N, C-alpha and C positions, 0 to 999 in steps of 0.2 A: 544446495543452498549457497555454496560459496560463489556461484556465478552471479548472484544478485549483488550489485554494488550500490546499496542504499546506506544512508547514515545509520549507524547502530544506535540503540537506545541509550538513555542516560546522558552522560556528559557529552558524548559525540553528537547526539541529537540537539542538545542545548546550543552547541557551537554552530551547527549548520542550520538548524531550525527547519521550518516548513519550506522555505525557499530552497534549501539544500536538498530536501526530499524531492521537491518538484523538479529541480534540475536533474537529479539522478534518475528520477522516474521517466522524464522526457527522453533521456539517453537510452534507457532500457527499452522503451517502446519504439524508439526510432531505429536503433541498431541491434537490439537484443532479441531474445526469444519471445518477448512479450509484445511483439508488434501487432498482434490481433487486438490488443487493448486500446489501440489508437482511437477507435470510435467512442470509447467510454472514458477517455482521459479526464474530462471535466468532472464527471461523477466520482471517479476514483479519488481525484484530488480533493473534492469536497468531503468525501468520507474520511480520508486521512487527516484533513485539517481539523475535523472534530475529534480525532484520536490523539492529536499532538500533546495535550496536557498529560495524558496517561503515559505516553512514550517518554516524555521529558522527566516526569516524576519517578516512574517505576522502571523505565528502561525496557519495558515489555508491555504487551497487551494481554490482559487476562482472557481465558478461553471464552467466557460468556460475552465479553465485548467483541472478540473476534467473530463469534457466531452471529451476533446482532449485526455487525458490519457486513458479513457475508450475506445474510438474509436481505439486508437493505439493498445490496448490490444486485442480488438475484431478481428482486422485484422490479428493478429498473427495466424499461423497455429496450429491446435490442441486445440482450445479453444471451450468449450461447453457453453450452457446457464447457467449451474450451476457455471462454472468458472466465467462467466461474472457477475452473481449475487454476488458471493463472493468478486470479485475484486471491485465491486461497493461499497460493505460494507466497504472494507478497505479504499477506497477513501473518503467515507462519514464520516469516523472517523475524518478526518481533515476538516470537514465542518465548 
């Protein structure tokens, strides 16, 4: 998990916001191990933008919300099992 360089929840996320997340996420998919998520970048950003209030307020994403986001991602066309696994890692960063 330490290889993921995303803004942490709570105060750190308030400082960087969704634009900081988008910037860090773009770097992860461009240069990191999440490069297979390049095709689904817009969908992932859309899902995380809906999770921003929870991350700012609580500093984490509850299990039920993570599960709903994962199911929403899986239902999108063009997702593979590897995409699902990587997206789950992104969600678990805010566990």
